[in-house]
SERO-4910 file (N, C-alpha, C, O; in steps of 0.05 Angstrom, whole numbers):
BEGIN
 pado doro    nc1    nc2    nc3   cac1   cac2   cac3    cc1    cc2    cc3    oc1    oc2    oc3
  Unk    A   -172   -550    -55   -151   -566    -46   -144   -562    -17   -147   -539     -8
  Unk    A   -135   -582     -2   -128   -580     26    -97   -584     29    -86   -603     20
  Unk    A    -85   -564     43    -57   -565     48    -54   -574     77    -57   -557     95
  Unk    A    -47   -599     82    -43   -608    110    -14   -599    120      6   -604    107
  Unk    A    -15   -587    143     11   -579    154     23   -603    168     18   -607    192
  Unk    A     38   -619    154     50   -644    164     72   -639    183     81   -616    187
  Unk    A     83   -661    196    106   -658    213    131   -645    199    146   -629    209
  Unk    A    134   -655    173    157   -645    159    155   -616    151    175   -602    150
  Unk    A    130   -608    145    125   -579    139    130   -563    165    144   -543    165
  Unk    A    117   -573    188    119   -558    212    149   -556    221    157   -535    231
  Unk    A    166   -575    216    193   -574    224    208   -555    204    228   -543    212
  Unk    A    199   -552    181    212   -533    163    207   -505    169    223   -487    162
  Unk    A    183   -499    184    176   -473    192    183   -467    220    179   -445    231
  Unk    A    195   -488    233    200   -484    263    222   -465    268    243   -466    255
  Unk    A    216   -448    288    238   -430    299    244   -439    327    226   -441    343
  Unk    A    268   -443    333    274   -453    362    262   -435    383    264   -410    382
  Unk    A    249   -449    403    235   -435    425    207   -428    417    194   -416    434
  Unk    A    198   -432    394    170   -428    386    155   -453    386    163   -473    372
  Unk    A    132   -454    401    115   -477    400    104   -483    373     99   -464    358
  Unk    A    101   -509    364     91   -515    337     61   -522    341     53   -532    362
  Unk    A     45   -515    321     18   -521    321     13   -534    292     26   -528    273
  Unk    A     -6   -554    292    -14   -568    267    -42   -557    258    -60   -555    274
  Unk    A    -44   -550    231    -69   -539    223    -73   -548    193    -56   -562    181
  Unk    A    -97   -540    183   -102   -547    156   -114   -522    141   -131   -508    152
  Unk    A   -104   -517    118   -110   -493    103   -123   -503     77   -113   -520     63
  Unk    A   -147   -492     71   -162   -499     47   -161   -476     27   -165   -453     33
  Unk    A   -155   -486      2   -155   -467    -21   -169   -479    -44   -170   -504    -46
  Unk    A   -181   -463    -61   -192   -474    -87   -167   -481   -105   -145   -473    -99
  Unk    A   -173   -497   -125   -150   -507   -142   -138   -483   -156   -114   -482   -159
  Unk    A   -155   -462   -164   -143   -440   -177   -125   -424   -158   -103   -415   -165
  Unk    A   -134   -420   -132   -117   -405   -114    -94   -421   -106    -73   -409   -101
  Unk    A    -95   -447   -104    -72   -463    -98    -50   -460   -119    -26   -456   -113
  Unk    A    -57   -462   -147    -38   -458   -167    -25   -430   -165      0   -427   -169
  Unk    A    -41   -410   -160    -31   -383   -158     -9   -382   -134     13   -371   -137
  Unk    A    -18   -394   -112      0   -393    -88     26   -408    -96     48   -397    -91
  Unk    A     25   -430   -108     49   -446   -115     66   -430   -135     91   -431   -133
  Unk    A     54   -416   -154     70   -400   -172     85   -378   -158    108   -374   -163
  Unk    A     71   -364   -140     84   -342   -127    105   -351   -108    125   -337   -105
  Unk    A    101   -375    -95    121   -385    -77    145   -392    -91    167   -387    -81
  Unk    A    142   -405   -115    165   -412   -132    180   -388   -141    205   -388   -142
  Unk    A    166   -365   -148    180   -341   -155    197   -329   -133    218   -317   -137
  Unk    A    187   -334   -108    202   -324    -85    223   -343    -76    240   -336    -59
  Unk    A    224   -366    -88    245   -387    -80    240   -400    -53    259   -408    -39
  Unk    A    215   -402    -46    207   -415    -20    187   -436    -24    175   -437    -46
  Unk    A    181   -452     -4    159   -473     -7    133   -458     -3    132   -436      7
  Unk    A    112   -472    -11     84   -461     -8     78   -456     22     65   -436     30
  Unk    A     87   -475     38     81   -472     69     97   -447     79     86   -431     94
  Unk    A    121   -444     69    136   -420     79    122   -393     70    121   -373     84
  Unk    A    112   -394     44    100   -371     33     74   -364     49     68   -341     55
  Unk    A     59   -385     56     34   -380     73     41   -370    100     28   -353    111
  Unk    A     62   -381    112     72   -371    138     79   -342    136     69   -326    152
  Unk    A     96   -334    118    105   -307    114     81   -288    111     80   -268    125
  Unk    A     62   -295     93     39   -279     88     23   -275    113     16   -252    119
  Unk    A     18   -297    127      5   -296    153     17   -277    173      2   -261    186
  Unk    A     43   -278    176     57   -262    194     56   -231    187     55   -214    205
  Unk    A     58   -225    161     54   -198    150     27   -188    157     24   -166    168
  Unk    A      6   -203    152    -20   -196    161    -24   -193    188    -38   -174    196
  Unk    A    -14   -209    205    -15   -207    234     -3   -182    244    -14   -168    261
  Unk    A     22   -177    233     36   -153    242     23   -128    233     23   -108    248
  Unk    A     10   -128    210     -4   -103    201    -29    -99    220    -34    -76    228
  Unk    A    -44   -120    226    -67   -117    243    -59   -107    272    -73    -91    284
  Unk    A    -36   -117    282    -25   -108    307    -16    -78    306    -21    -63    324
  Unk    A     -4    -70    284      4    -44    281    -20    -24    279    -18     -1    289
  Unk    A    -41    -32    267    -65    -16    266    -76    -11    292    -86     11    298
  Unk    A    -75    -30    310    -83    -27    337    -63    -13    357    -70     -4    378
  Unk    A    -37    -11    347    -18      2    364     -3    -17    381     12     -9    398
  Unk    A     -7    -43    377      6    -63    393     38    -61    389     47    -60    366
  Unk    A     53    -60    411     80    -55    408     96    -80    396    118    -79    386
  Unk    A     82   -104    399     96   -128    391     96   -133    359    105   -154    349
  Unk    A     84   -114    344     83   -120    316    109   -118    303    113   -131    283
  Unk    A    128   -102    313    156   -103    302    168   -130    304    180   -139    284
  Unk    A    164   -144    326    175   -171    329    161   -190    310    174   -208    299
  Unk    A    135   -187    305    122   -204    286    134   -200    258    139   -219    244
  Unk    A    140   -175    251    152   -171    225    180   -183    226    189   -192    205
  Unk    A    194   -183    248    221   -194    248    222   -223    241    243   -232    232
  Unk    A    199   -239    246    199   -267    238    199   -271    210    206   -292    200
  Unk    A    191   -250    195    190   -252    165    216   -242    154    227   -254    135
  Unk    A    226   -220    164    250   -207    154    273   -212    173    276   -199    194
  Unk    A    291   -231    165    313   -237    183    328   -213    188    332   -196    171
  Unk    A    339   -210    213    356   -188    218    344   -164    230    358   -147    240
  Unk    A    316   -162    229    303   -138    237    309   -131    267    310   -108    275
  Unk    A    312   -151    283    318   -148    311    344   -133    315    349   -122    337
  Unk    A    361   -133    294    387   -120    298    386    -90    293    406    -76    297
  Unk    A    362    -78    284    360    -51    280    366    -34    305    361    -43    328
  Unk    A    378    -11    301    383      6    325    356     11    337    336     12    323
  Unk    A    355     13    364    331     17    378    316     43    369    292     42    367
  Unk    A    332     66    364    320     89    357    307     88    329    286    100    325
  Unk    A    319     73    311    308     70    285    281     53    285    262     58    271
  Unk    A    283     33    303    258     17    306    236     33    318    213     31    310
  Unk    A    243     50    336    221     68    349    210     87    328    186     92    327
  Unk    A    228     98    312    219    117    291    201    105    271    181    116    263
  Unk    A    209     79    263    194     65    243    165     59    257    144     63    245
  Unk    A    166     49    280    139     41    293    123     66    295     99     64    289
  Unk    A    133     91    302    117    113    305    106    122    277     83    131    275
  Unk    A    122    119    255    112    126    228     89    108    220     70    117    208
  Unk    A     91     82    227     69     63    221     44     71    236     22     71    226
  Unk    A     47     78    262     24     86    278     12    112    269    -12    115    270
  Unk    A     28    131    260     19    156    248      2    151    224    -19    163    220
  Unk    A     12    133    207     -4    126    183    -30    115    188    -50    122    176
  Unk    A    -30     95    209    -56     84    216    -74    105    228    -99    104    223
  Unk    A    -64    124    243    -81    143    256    -92    163    234   -116    170    235
  Unk    A    -75    172    216    -84    189    195   -106    176    177   -124    190    168
  Unk    A   -103    150    172   -122    137    154   -150    137    167   -171    138    154
  Unk    A   -150    135    194   -176    132    209   -186    158    220   -206    159    234
  Unk    A   -172    180    213   -182    207    224   -209    213    213   -214    214    189
  Unk    A   -228    217    231   -258    220    225   -262    244    207   -278    241    188
  Unk    A   -249    267    211   -255    290    197   -244    286    168   -257    295    149
  Unk    A   -220    274    167   -209    267    139   -227    249    123   -232    254    100
  Unk    A   -238    228    138   -255    210    125   -282    222    117   -294    214     96
  Unk    A   -292    240    132   -317    254    125   -311    272     99   -329    274     81
  Unk    A   -289    285     97   -281    302     75   -279    282     49   -288    289     27
  Unk    A   -267    259     54   -264    239     31   -292    231     20   -297    231     -4
  Unk    A   -309    224     40   -336    214     32   -352    236     16   -366    231     -4
  Unk    A   -349    262     26   -362    285     15   -354    288    -15   -369    301    -30
  Unk    A   -331    278    -24   -324    282    -52   -342    265    -72   -344    272    -95
  Unk    A   -354    243    -61   -370    226    -78   -352    209    -96   -362    197   -115
  Unk    A   -327    209    -92   -309    193   -111   -304    164   -104   -296    148   -121
  Unk    A   -308    157    -77   -302    129    -71   -320    110    -85   -345    114    -84
  Unk    A   -307     90    -98   -321     70   -114   -337     81   -137   -355     68   -147
  Unk    A   -329    105   -146   -341    117   -170   -329    106   -196   -308     94   -196
  Unk    A   -342    111   -218   -334    100   -244   -309    114   -253   -302    135   -242
  Unk    A   -296    102   -272   -272    115   -285   -281    143   -297   -301    145   -311
  Unk    A   -265    163   -292   -270    190   -301   -248    199   -319   -225    197   -311
  Unk    A   -254    208   -345   -234    215   -364   -214    236   -354   -190    233   -359
  Unk    A   -225    257   -339   -208    279   -331   -187    269   -310   -164    279   -311
  Unk    A   -193    251   -293   -172    238   -275   -153    222   -290   -129    223   -285
  Unk    A   -163    206   -309   -144    189   -324   -124    205   -342   -101    196   -346
  Unk    A   -134    229   -351   -116    245   -368    -93    255   -350    -69    255   -358
  Unk    A   -100    263   -325    -77    272   -308    -58    250   -299    -34    254   -297
  Unk    A    -69    227   -294    -51    203   -288    -34    197   -313    -10    190   -310
  Unk    A    -46    198   -337    -31    192   -361    -10    212   -364     13    204   -370
  Unk    A    -15    238   -360      7    258   -362     29    254   -340     52    259   -346
  Unk    A     22    245   -316     43    239   -296     61    218   -306     85    220   -304
  Unk    A     49    196   -317     64    173   -327     82    183   -349    106    175   -350
  Unk    A     72    199   -367     88    208   -389    111    226   -383    134    222   -392
  Unk    A    106    245   -366    127    266   -362    147    255   -342    169    265   -341
  Unk    A    142    235   -326    161    224   -307    171    196   -319    188    182   -306
  Unk    A    161    188   -342    170    165   -355    168    141   -336    187    125   -331
  Unk    A    145    139   -324    140    117   -304    119     98   -315     99    109   -326
  Unk    A    120     72   -313    100     53   -324     73     53   -310     53     45   -322
  Unk    A     72     63   -284     47     62   -269     42     90   -258     61    103   -249
  Unk    A     17     99   -260      9    125   -248    -19    119   -234    -36    104   -245
  Unk    A    -22    130   -211    -47    125   -196    -58    153   -185    -42    171   -176
  Unk    A    -83    156   -185    -97    175   -166   -110    157   -145   -131    144   -149
  Unk    A    -96    158   -121   -104    141    -99   -117    157    -77   -107    177    -67
  Unk    A   -142    146    -69   -156    157    -47   -154    139    -23   -161    116    -26
  Unk    A   -145    148      0   -138    133     23   -162    132     42   -168    151     55
  Unk    A   -177    109     43   -199    105     60   -189     94     86   -165     92     91
  Unk    A   -208     87    104   -199     78    130   -185     53    131   -167     50    148
  Unk    A   -190     33    113   -177      8    113   -168     -1     83   -161    -24     79
  Unk    A   -169     18     65   -161     11     38   -153     35     22   -157     58     32
  Unk    A   -143     32      0   -139     55    -19   -155     48    -45   -153     26    -57
  Unk    A   -171     67    -53   -186     65    -78   -173     81    -99   -166    104    -96
  Unk    A   -169     68   -123   -155     82   -145   -176     95   -164   -189     82   -180
  Unk    A   -179    122   -160   -197    134   -177   -187    134   -207   -203    135   -225
  Unk    A   -162    132   -210   -148    128   -236   -124    108   -231   -108    111   -212
  Unk    A   -121     88   -249    -99     70   -246    -90     62   -275   -104     48   -289
  Unk    A    -67     71   -282    -56     65   -309    -29     49   -306    -10     56   -292
  Unk    A    -31     27   -321     -6     10   -319     -4    -10   -296     17    -23   -293
  Unk    A    -25    -12   -281    -24    -30   -257    -31    -59   -266    -48    -64   -283
  Unk    A    -15    -77   -254    -21   -106   -263    -46   -116   -251    -57   -105   -232
  Unk    A    -56   -138   -263    -80   -152   -250    -71   -168   -226    -48   -176   -225
  Unk    A    -88   -172   -209   -117   -165   -207   -123   -138   -198   -146   -130   -198
  Unk    A   -101   -122   -191   -106    -96   -178   -118    -77   -196   -132    -59   -186
  Unk    A   -113    -78   -222   -125    -58   -242   -154    -62   -242   -169    -43   -242
  Unk    A   -164    -86   -242   -194    -92   -243   -206    -85   -215   -228    -74   -214
  Unk    A   -192    -90   -194   -203    -84   -167   -203    -55   -162   -219    -45   -145
  Unk    A   -184    -40   -175   -182    -11   -171   -177     -5   -141   -190     13   -130
  Unk    A   -159    -19   -129   -152    -13   -102   -140    -36    -88   -141    -59    -97
  Unk    A   -128    -31    -64   -114    -51    -47   -121    -45    -19   -131    -23    -13
  Unk    A   -117    -65      0   -118    -58     27    -94    -40     35    -74    -37     21
  Unk    A    -97    -27     58    -76    -10     66    -51    -24     73    -30    -11     75
  Unk    A    -52    -51     77    -28    -65     80     -9    -63     57     15    -67     60
  Unk    A    -19    -57     34     -3    -53      8      1    -24      1     10    -19    -21
  Unk    A     -5     -5     18     -6     23     12     20     37     19     28     37     42
  Unk    A     33     50      0     53     70      5     41     97     10     51    114     25
  Unk    A     17    101     -6      4    128     -5     -4    136     23     -4    160     29
  Unk    A    -10    118     40    -20    126     66      1    141     82     -6    156    100
  Unk    A     26    137     76     48    149     89     52    179     79     60    196     95
  Unk    A     46    183     54     45    212     44     22    226     55     24    249     61
  Unk    A      0    213     59    -23    224     71    -17    232    101    -24    254    110
  Unk    A     -4    214    115      3    218    143     22    242    146     17    260    162
  Unk    A     42    242    130     63    264    133     54    289    120     64    311    127
  Unk    A     36    289     99     26    312     85     50    323     68     50    347     61
  Unk    A     68    307     62     92    315     46     97    296     23     87    273     24
  Unk    A    110    303      3    118    284    -19    133    259     -8    150    262      9
  Unk    A    127    237    -16    140    212     -9    157    203    -34    145    196    -55
  Unk    A    184    203    -32    200    196    -54    216    172    -45    230    173    -25
  Unk    A    213    150    -61    227    126    -53    242    115    -78    230    110    -99
  Unk    A    267    113    -76    284    104    -98    285     73   -101    284     62   -123
  Unk    A    286     60    -78    285     30    -78    272     22    -52    284     23    -30
  Unk    A    246     13    -54    232      7    -29    243    -15    -14    240    -16     10
  Unk    A    257    -33    -27    269    -56    -14    292    -47      8    299    -61     27
  Unk    A    301    -22      1    322    -12     21    310     10     38    324     22     53
  Unk    A    285     15     36    272     38     50    267     30     79    256      8     84
  Unk    A    274     46     98    272     40    126    243     33    134    238     14    149
  Unk    A    224     50    124    196     46    132    182     24    115    165     10    125
  Unk    A    188     21     89    171      7     71    183    -21     63    169    -35     49
  Unk    A    206    -29     72    218    -53     61    203    -79     65    207    -99     52
  Unk    A    185    -78     85    166   -101     91    140   -100     78    124   -119     80
  Unk    A    134    -78     63    107    -75     51    103    -95     30    118    -97     11
  Unk    A     81   -111     32     76   -132     13     71   -122    -16     71   -139    -35
  Unk    A     67    -97    -20     65    -87    -48     90    -90    -64     89    -91    -88
  Unk    A    112    -92    -51    138    -97    -64    137   -124    -78    145   -127   -101
  Unk    A    128   -144    -62    125   -172    -74    101   -175    -92    103   -186   -114
  Unk    A     79   -164    -84     55   -172    -98     50   -154   -124     38   -163   -144
  Unk    A     59   -128   -122     53   -109   -144     78   -101   -158     77    -89   -180
  Unk    A    102   -106   -146    126    -97   -158    133    -67   -155    145    -54   -172
  Unk    A    124    -57   -131    130    -28   -126    157    -24   -115    162    -29    -91
  Unk    A    175    -16   -132    203    -12   -123    209     18   -120    217     27    -99
  Unk    A    206     32   -141    210     62   -139    182     75   -138    163     66   -152
  Unk    A    179     96   -122    153    109   -118    157    137   -112    174    145    -97
  Unk    A    140    154   -124    138    183   -119    109    192   -116     93    190   -135
  Unk    A    102    201    -93     73    208    -89     71    235    -77     87    243    -60
  Unk    A     51    250    -86     46    277    -76     19    277    -63     -1    270    -76
  Unk    A     18    285    -37    -11    285    -24    -30    305    -36    -23    327    -44
  Unk    A    -54    295    -38    -76    313    -48    -90    326    -26   -105    312    -12
  Unk    A    -85    350    -21    -94    366      2   -116    384     -7   -112    402    -23
  Unk    A   -140    381      5   -163    397     -4   -163    424      8   -146    430     24
  Unk    A   -182    441      1   -184    469     11   -186    471     40   -178    491     52
  Unk    A   -196    451     54   -199    452     83   -175    439     97   -175    436    121
  Unk    A   -155    431     82   -130    420     94   -130    390     98   -111    380    111
  Unk    A   -149    375     87   -150    347     90   -133    333     69   -137    338     45
  Unk    A   -116    316     77   -101    300     57   -118    275     49   -121    257     66
  Unk    A   -129    274     25   -148    254     17   -136    230      3   -148    208      2
  Unk    A   -111    234     -8    -97    212    -23    -72    222    -36    -60    241    -25
  Unk    A    -64    212    -58    -40    220    -72    -44    216   -102    -59    199   -111
  Unk    A    -30    233   -117    -22    228   -144      4    214   -143     22    227   -133
  Unk    A     10    191   -153     35    178   -150     41    164   -175     23    157   -190
  Unk    A     68    159   -181     79    144   -202     95    121   -189    106    124   -167
  Unk    A     97     99   -203    112     75   -193    128     64   -215    121     66   -239
  Unk    A    151     53   -208    168     38   -227    176     12   -213    178     11   -188
  Unk    A    179     -9   -229    187    -35   -219    218    -37   -217    228    -58   -210
  Unk    A    231    -16   -224    261    -15   -222    269      8   -206    256     29   -206
  Unk    A    292      6   -191    301     28   -175    307     54   -193    316     52   -216
  Unk    A    300     76   -181    307    101   -198    308    124   -179    297    124   -157
  Unk    A    322    145   -188    324    171   -174    303    190   -185    300    193   -209
  Unk    A    290    204   -167    270    225   -176    283    252   -175    292    261   -153
  Unk    A    285    265   -196    296    291   -197    278    313   -185    254    309   -182
  Unk    A    290    337   -180    275    359   -170    255    369   -189    232    376   -182
  Unk    A    263    369   -215    244    377   -236    220    357   -238    197    365   -241
  Unk    A    225    332   -236    204    312   -238    185    315   -214    161    313   -218
  Unk    A    195    320   -189    178    323   -167    161    348   -170    137    347   -164
  Unk    A    172    370   -181    156    393   -185    135    389   -205    112    398   -200
  Unk    A    140    375   -228    121    370   -247     98    353   -236     75    358   -242
  Unk    A    105    333   -220     84    316   -206     68    334   -187     44    331   -184
  Unk    A     81    352   -173     65    368   -154     46    387   -169     24    393   -160
  Unk    A     55    397   -193     35    413   -209     12    397   -219    -11    406   -219
  Unk    A     18    373   -227     -6    355   -236    -22    348   -211    -47    345   -213
  Unk    A    -11    345   -188    -27    339   -164    -46    362   -159    -69    357   -151
  Unk    A    -37    387   -162    -55    409   -158    -78    409   -177   -100    417   -170
  Unk    A    -74    400   -200    -96    396   -220   -116    375   -211   -140    378   -215
  Unk    A   -105    354   -199   -122    331   -190   -138    343   -166   -162    336   -163
  Unk    A   -127    361   -148   -142    371   -126   -165    388   -138   -187    388   -127
  Unk    A   -159    403   -158   -182    419   -171   -203    400   -181   -227    406   -178
  Unk    A   -196    378   -193   -217    359   -203   -233    348   -179   -257    345   -181
  Unk    A   -219    343   -158   -233    333   -134   -255    353   -125   -277    346   -118
  Unk    A   -246    378   -125   -264    400   -115   -289    402   -134   -312    406   -124
  Unk    A   -284    398   -161   -308    398   -180   -326    375   -174   -350    378   -175
  Unk    A   -314    351   -168   -330    327   -165   -346    332   -138   -369    325   -136
  Unk    A   -333    343   -117   -347    348    -92   -371    366    -96   -394    361    -87
  Unk    A   -367    388   -110   -388    409   -116   -411    396   -130   -434    401   -124
  Unk    A   -405    377   -150   -426    363   -165   -441    343   -147   -465    340   -149
  Unk    A   -426    330   -128   -440    312   -110   -459    326    -91   -480    317    -85
  Unk    A   -449    349    -81   -465    363    -63   -491    376    -76   -512    379    -64
  Unk    A   -487    384   -102   -510    395   -117   -530    373   -122   -554    378   -121
  Unk    A   -521    350   -127   -540    327   -132   -555    319   -107   -578    311   -108
  Unk    A   -541    322    -84   -554    311    -59   -572    333    -46   -588    328    -28
  Unk    A   -569    359    -56   -586    381    -44   -614    376    -52   -619    368    -75
  Unk    A   -633    382    -34   -662    379    -39   -671    400    -60   -695    401    -67
***
């Protein structure tokens, strides 16, 4: 199906002072129905939905390169962002740049590749730990997420909706885990929609990530490879005891990663 950006649509998307362009966007019938459904859920037109998604993607690409203008690009999607205090905007920009730099760190990526876990099959030992995390924190979703240069791969994913469960991963545009990797500290989010750093993350809309608790998985050489995290679609407070339990389980995940790495190295040895 072809969506022509007509004069009426263009006017509906028009921002004063912004030049208008006319374009054509092509979708399969299946993708068009999906787009219309999600736009309806958001309470916007299909054209507005496409515009917002495009601006988020543009801002993410700019942020990965370190372009200072990406905050303004995000501001076109989230009304009022220009009103943020300058110091908060600077802190947020730096945190996003830190996450991008951490994701692309060559030593960290070499350590991640050495585990042999990227794109590997489901492993019961990792699923058991994710299931325990979900159970003890009473969270509907639990993930063992490995943060690659431009994506996160889910070594284990329990309770995740489709198509993400089948894909076993997302682009980093949808990643909360990259920020735990960058900071090397637990990331605890009660309501991502109100979170200074994450409120524009498309995982909120696309996956329903509202509450999040993630513990970085740091190997023996000090590389943060990913997280053990739990997710809820409702706001919630994470208690000290819950965070400690999740940290204990994350230590067990790190042990499983070390076992997998040793097995991968033994297999590759002549």
